[in-house]
Phi, psi and omega in degrees: 000124181293168183300314181294317180296322181294316179295321179295318179297320180292322177296317179296320179297317179294320180296320179294321179298317179294319183293327184263004182304319178300322178290322182294335179291347180280352187303328184262004181284153180302322182297312181293323176297323180290325182274347183304319178302328178294321178292322181288347177295344178269018175296157183304312182300318181295316181293319179295319178296324178297316180293315180295319179297319178296317179296315182296316181295318179295324179292314181295318182277357182057050177244094185306321181297318179292317179296318179296320178298316179297318179297319180290324177297314180296313181298316180297319180294319180295319178295315180299319179297318179296315181293315182292327179294319179296318180290321178299324179286334184270341183236129179257109178218121179294147174290155181307322181290340180259353186296329181298328182267319187256357181090175185250033185291153174226113186209178180296136181266170181227036178072029183299142178261004180285108184293344178283349184236018178234052184290333185259125354270182178281112180291324178300315181293318180301312181294317182296316180293318180300312181292319180296318179295322179296314179296320182295320181287324181280329181223084184306336182296336181252014184301312184296307180297326180295316180290324177296319179296318179294320179296320179295317179299321179288316183298326182291343182295331182285303179296338176289343182083012181274331184211160170269167182299322179292330175297316181292317179298317178296320178297319179297319179297319178296317179299316180297312180298319181298319179294323178296315180294315180293321178299319178296316181295315179295318179298318178297318179296320180296318179294323179296315180296320180297318179295319178295323179294320179295317179296320179296319178296319179297319180294321179296319179294319179296318179296323178295318179296316181293328181283333181229071180295147180282000000 
């Protein structure tokens, strides 16, 4: 990051911190404390378990749509996790709750493992949006509640003091892109398997004819 770009990024980070200070003050209120568990429901293990569970249930019940939805949810979440992890390592930004001690800088990262300094982007939002979009595309009937839940999980990150609004927006963009990429990959795999199945059926039919000629 060049000198001018770095200074501009730092100015923007400070301006965002000042603009969102009233929201950040809500972090200790009873309402936000009560809603925090809902935001934490978008943690990686929970989202991954939701996708795997959906796939397993759909497989056991022989419901292709449900199984496909679960597979797409898992794939989307894994892609989102990879993208957000790479960005967190590349960008060093303190979380709002840590900004008072470490400042509000936004600069090039060095793969830091300090969770207090890797606020950008919001991983909770990325994962929630990716999984919600996957579920919505595979099962349109649950699109609205899934997207509302993902939106709520992302929105709560700001008053909780875990992220700035730009962190959440970046996470949402990553989630959306991840679902598109994963959806393409899952669709390609399904078409490949379907073609192989058709070829296998054709070979079986040919073998049957050759074994019992008229």
